[in-house]
C-alpha positions, -999 to +999 in steps of 0.1 A: +470+914+603+480+941+627+451+958+645+425+938+625+398+931+651+425+931+678+402+944+705+373+920+699+397+890+695+416+899+726+383+901+746+374+866+734+408+852+741+408+866+777+373+852+782+383+818+770+414+820+793+391+827+822+373+794+812+405+774+811+419+780+776+457+785+771+463+817+750+499+828+757+525+853+746+548+832+724+580+851+732+576+850+770+552+820+775+531+842+798+494+835+799+475+863+780+461+887+805+444+922+806+479+937+814+500+921+786+478+921+754+494+949+734+487+950+697+514+934+676+525+907+701+527+871+690+498+852+707+493+815+704+474+786+719+496+760+735+486+724+738+505+691+742+498+667+714+518+646+691+489+639+667+501+603+666+469+588+679+437+594+657+401+582+662+371+584+640+344+608+652+310+618+638+311+651+620+277+662+606+267+633+583+301+617+580+330+605+601+365+621+602+397+613+620+405+636+649+433+634+674+426+612+704+432+641+727+408+664+707+390+675+739+422+688+755+430+706+722+396+723+720+398+732+757+431+749+750+414+771+724+380+776+739+381+767+776+361+741+795+328+750+778+341+743+742+312+720+735+285+745+745+266+764+717+271+801+718+250+829+702+274+850+680+248+877+677+239+899+647+237+870+623+275+867+622+279+905+615+294+930+638+319+926+666+296+916+694+312+890+717+298+855+718+272+850+745+265+817+762+231+802+756+210+790+785+210+752+789+174+752+775+185+772+744+216+750+740+195+718+740+169+734+716+197+744+692+211+709+691+177+691+686+175+702+650+208+686+640+237+703+623+231+738+609+239+745+572+273+760+567+261+783+539+228+802+535 
């Protein structure tokens, strides 16, 4: 959707790129930057996977098949800290950017197990 949350999504994509993600302009293959992120451009995440190798991984209280190179795929989307819990702020409302939790807050959040998907 043109212009729908473009500014906040762009801020997050740029932050993720700073952390090693791979958001690119699809027509030129340029890495998304502060200078080339006009509204209406086709932006995508590029990663190299054939999805031919799958492995079972724990997901909440079950196991699911994921690509063997799932860590590289997640890094392409979220950067090197893809497995670190973030505070989305405002109870999921508003357009505040995600904020990294301290290591202490991160560990505390993980101690209680998975969080419910619905309230």
